[in-house]
C-alpha positions in Angstrom: -27.0 8.7 -9.0 -26.9 6.5 -12.1 -23.7 4.5 -12.4 -22.6 2.6 -15.5 -19.9 -0.1 -15.0 -17.6 -1.5 -17.6 -15.3 -4.4 -16.6 -12.2 -5.6 -18.3 -10.6 -8.7 -16.9 -7.0 -9.9 -17.8 -5.7 -13.4 -18.3 -7.3 -14.6 -15.0 -10.7 -16.2 -15.9 -13.7 -14.2 -14.6 -16.6 -16.3 -13.5 -20.1 -15.8 -12.1 -19.4 -17.8 -9.0 -19.9 -16.4 -5.5 -16.9 -16.4 -3.2 -18.6 -19.0 -0.9 -18.6 -21.4 -3.8 -14.9 -21.2 -4.4 -12.7 -23.4 -2.0 -10.0 -20.8 -2.3 -8.3 -18.0 -0.3 -10.0 -14.8 -1.3 -9.0 -11.1 -1.8 -12.0 -8.8 -1.5 -12.0 -5.6 -3.6 -14.6 -3.0 -2.7 -16.3 -1.3 -5.7 -19.1 1.3 -5.7 -22.4 0.0 -4.4 -24.0 0.6 -7.8 -21.3 -1.5 -9.5 -21.4 -5.0 -10.8 -19.8 -7.8 -8.7 -17.3 -10.2 -10.3 -15.0 -13.0 -9.3 -11.6 -13.7 -10.9 -9.7 -16.9 -10.2 -5.8 -16.7 -10.1 -4.0 -19.9 -10.9 -1.5 -21.5 -8.5 2.2 -20.9 -8.9 5.1 -22.9 -7.5 4.2 -23.5 -3.8 1.3 -20.9 -3.7 -2.2 -22.2 -4.0 -4.8 -20.6 -6.3 -6.9 -17.8 -4.9 -9.9 -15.7 -6.0 -10.3 -11.9 -6.4 -13.9 -10.9 -5.6 -15.3 -7.4 -6.2 -17.9 -6.6 -3.5 -20.3 -3.8 -4.5 -20.6 -2.1 -1.1 -18.3 0.9 -1.4 -18.6 4.6 -2.2 -18.1 6.2 -5.6 -14.8 8.2 -5.7 -13.8 10.0 -8.9 -10.3 9.2 -10.0 -8.2 6.0 -10.0 -7.9 3.5 -7.2 -5.1 0.9 -7.5 -5.3 -2.5 -5.8 -2.0 -4.4 -5.6 -2.1 -8.2 -5.9 0.6 -10.9 -5.8 2.7 -11.2 -9.0 1.0 -14.2 -10.4 -2.4 -12.4 -10.6 -3.6 -10.9 -13.8 -4.4 -7.2 -14.2 -8.1 -6.2 -13.9 -9.7 -2.8 -14.6 -13.2 -1.7 -13.7 -14.6 1.6 -14.9 -17.6 3.3 -13.2 -19.3 6.3 -14.7 -21.6 8.7 -12.9 -23.5 10.2 -15.8 -25.4 12.7 -13.7 -22.1 14.3 -12.5 -20.0 13.4 -15.6 -17.4 11.8 -13.3 -15.5 8.5 -13.7 -13.9 6.1 -11.2 -11.4 3.5 -12.3 -10.4 0.6 -10.1 -7.2 -1.1 -11.2 -6.0 -4.5 -9.8 -2.3 -4.3 -10.5 0.0 -7.3 -9.9 3.3 -6.6 -8.1 6.5 -7.3 -10.0 8.1 -10.7 -9.9 6.8 -14.2 -10.7 5.2 -15.7 -7.6 4.3 -14.6 -4.1 2.1 -15.9 -1.3 -1.3 -14.4 -0.7 -0.8 -12.2 2.4 -3.2 -9.4 1.6 -5.9 -7.9 3.9 -9.6 -8.2 3.2 -9.6 -4.4 2.5 -7.3 -4.6 -0.5 -7.5 -1.0 -1.8 -4.1 0.5 -1.7 -4.0 4.0 -2.9 -6.1 6.6 -4.7 -4.4 8.7 -7.4 -5.9 12.0 -8.7 -7.0 12.1 -12.2 -5.7 13.4 -14.6 -2.1 12.7 -13.7 -0.3 15.4 -11.8 2.9 17.0 -13.1 5.0 15.1 -10.7 3.7 11.8 -12.0 4.4 12.9 -15.6 7.9 13.8 -14.5 8.3 10.3 -12.9 7.3 8.6 -16.2 10.1 10.3 -18.0 12.9 8.8 -15.9 11.3 5.7 -14.6 10.4 2.4 -16.4 6.7 2.0 -17.0 6.6 -1.7 -16.5 8.8 -4.7 -15.6 9.9 -7.6 -17.6 7.2 -10.0 -18.6 9.7 -12.7 -19.5 10.7 -13.0 -15.8 13.8 -12.1 -13.8 16.7 -14.1 -12.5 17.1 -15.4 -9.0 19.3 -12.5 -7.7 16.8 -9.9 -8.9 13.9 -11.9 -7.5 15.5 -11.7 -4.0 15.4 -7.9 -4.2 11.9 -7.9 -5.5 10.7 -10.3 -2.8 12.0 -7.9 -0.1 10.4 -4.9 -1.6 7.1 -6.8 -2.2 7.1 -8.0 1.4 7.3 -4.5 2.9 4.8 -3.2 0.3 2.2 -5.9 1.2 2.8 -5.3 5.0 2.2 -1.5 4.4 -1.0 -2.3 2.5 -2.2 -4.7 5.2 -1.7 -2.1 7.9 -4.0 0.5 6.3 -7.2 -1.0 7.8 -5.8 -0.7 11.4 -4.4 2.8 10.7 -7.8 4.0 9.8 -9.0 3.3 13.3 -6.4 5.5 15.1 -8.1 8.0 17.3 -11.5 6.5 17.1 -13.8 6.4 20.1 -13.8 3.1 22.0 -17.5 2.2 21.7 -18.2 -1.3 20.4 -17.5 -3.5 17.4 -14.2 -3.3 15.6 -13.0 -0.1 17.3 -13.7 -1.6 20.8 -11.2 -4.4 19.9 -8.7 -2.1 18.4 -5.5 -1.2 20.3 -2.8 0.8 18.6 -0.2 -0.6 21.0 -0.7 -4.0 19.5 -2.4 -3.4 16.1 -0.4 -0.5 14.7 3.0 -0.1 16.4 4.3 -3.7 16.2 3.4 -4.0 12.4 5.3 -0.7 11.8 8.3 -2.1 13.7 8.1 -5.3 11.6 8.3 -3.2 8.4 11.5 -1.6 9.7 12.9 -4.9 10.8 12.2 -6.5 7.5 14.1 -3.8 5.7 17.0 -4.0 8.2 17.4 -7.8 8.0 16.9 -7.9 4.2 19.4 -5.2 3.3 22.6 -7.3 3.7 21.5 -9.7 1.0 21.0 -6.8 -1.4 24.3 -5.1 -0.6 26.1 -8.4 -1.4 24.8 -8.5 -5.0 26.8 -7.2 -7.9 25.3 -4.2 -9.9 22.6 -5.0 -12.5 23.0 -3.8 -16.0 20.2 -2.0 -17.8 17.4 -4.3 -18.8 14.9 -6.7 -17.5 16.2 -7.2 -14.0 16.9 -3.6 -13.2 13.6 -2.3 -14.6 11.5 -4.8 -12.7 13.2 -4.0 -9.4 12.6 -0.3 -10.0 8.9 -0.9 -10.8 8.6 -2.9 -7.6 10.1 0.0 -5.6 7.7 2.5 -7.3 4.8 0.3 -6.2 6.1 0.1 -2.7 6.4 3.9 -2.6 2.8 4.4 -3.7 1.5 1.8 -1.2 3.5 3.1 1.7 2.6 6.8 0.9 -1.0 5.8 1.0 -0.5 4.3 4.5 1.4 7.4 5.6 -1.4 9.7 4.4 -3.8 7.8 6.6 -1.4 8.2 9.6 -1.2 11.9 8.9 -4.9 12.3 8.6 -5.6 10.5 11.9 -2.8 12.2 14.0 -5.1 15.0 15.3 -7.7 12.5 16.3 -5.2 10.6 18.4 -4.5 13.6 20.6 -8.2 14.2 21.2 -8.9 10.5 21.8 -6.1 10.3 24.4 -7.5 13.1 26.6 -11.0 11.8 26.1 -10.0 8.2 27.2 -7.8 9.5 30.0 -9.9 12.0 32.0 -7.0 12.5 34.6 -5.2 14.5 31.8 -8.2 16.7 31.0 -7.5 19.3 33.7 -5.3 21.8 32.1 -3.6 25.0 33.5 -3.5 26.3 30.0 -6.3 25.6 27.5 -3.7 25.5 24.7 -1.4 23.0 26.5 -0.8 19.7 24.7 -0.3 16.5 26.7 2.3 14.1 25.3 0.5 11.0 23.9 2.7 7.9 24.5 1.0 6.2 21.5 1.9 9.1 19.2 5.5 9.0 20.6 5.7 5.3 19.8 4.3 5.7 16.3 6.8 8.5 15.6 9.6 6.3 16.7 8.5 3.4 14.5 8.2 5.7 11.6 11.7 7.1 12.1 13.0 3.5 12.1 11.2 2.9 8.8 12.7 6.1 7.4 16.1 4.8 8.2 15.4 1.5 6.5 13.8 3.1 3.5 16.8 5.4 3.0 19.2 2.5 3.4 17.2 0.5 0.8 17.2 3.4 -1.6 20.9 4.0 -1.3 21.5 0.2 -1.9 19.4 0.2 -5.0 21.1 3.3 -6.4 24.4 1.5 -6.2 22.8 -1.8 -7.5 21.1 -0.2 -10.5 23.3 2.7 -11.7 21.3 3.1 -14.9 18.2 4.1 -13.1 19.7 6.5 -10.5 17.5 9.4 -11.5 14.3 7.5 -11.0 15.5 5.9 -7.7 16.6 9.3 -6.3 13.2 10.7 -7.3 11.4 7.9 -5.5 13.6 8.3 -2.4 12.9 12.1 -2.3 9.1 11.5 -2.6 8.8 8.8 0.1 11.2 10.8 2.4 9.0 13.8 2.3 5.9 11.9 3.2 7.7 10.0 6.0 8.9 13.3 7.5 5.4 14.8 7.3 4.0 11.7 9.1 6.8 11.8 11.8 6.2 15.5 12.4 2.5 14.9 12.7 3.1 12.5 15.7 6.0 14.1 17.4 4.7 17.7 17.5 
């Protein structure tokens, strides 16, 4: 396979330095192994130190678009990889979350979601009623409170993806041997629900935002959260069948069945379903609060709520059935 790579870097300066030479916190982005590595330094903001975004060429080529979400102070970066033999293209987009400044709290595996290319009809419909971008001039303090809450749960969802990919794996050695869903998956899910629950009173106390900079930037933040959290939920859905198999395999006392088709309740699956239901409640409450807070964007907000609700229900059903 012959891969050609074209790199476009935004306002953050790209350098030829290796990550080890930068005395900074680092976000690693995986690009195709045939790709070109790069390092982009993001300037400090307010109380947040500078950090580096490093592309590591050890990944697999996937046609379509992969979006990597970064803190608001990062600059956008786009890498394009072309497989000329198959006439396929992969685009990796590093997209800053809305807002002005946020702490670096991202996992080493920073890839958030893979979107099909070209855009699906649903995404085209979303573009008609939703703002395409936030306000580059910045938002006021009240709007930033809302954005900070949404970004917090978005980043937490992204961070959990690495652990979610290990659900149902065989306990052999290495990373999977140290992985325990009771501590590595369920508590972070519960934390997402708690963050929403404790953050909502602040949102509900705010007056409604008129059309414009603040409202559009908040909606864009919600859209990013929906994309990131749906990517996490799709991982959960995909691993649910493996969890049932792994439970019987790791608990031989449950392997004797009177009926070959009988299913044994998996306590881990029950706990995951419960945590997802709590998140569903929090997400619905957030959506209803935003619909009241941003009346000029009700159509977009209701669309995003319906989309995330469907994926949440699919994930819950996958673990409680």
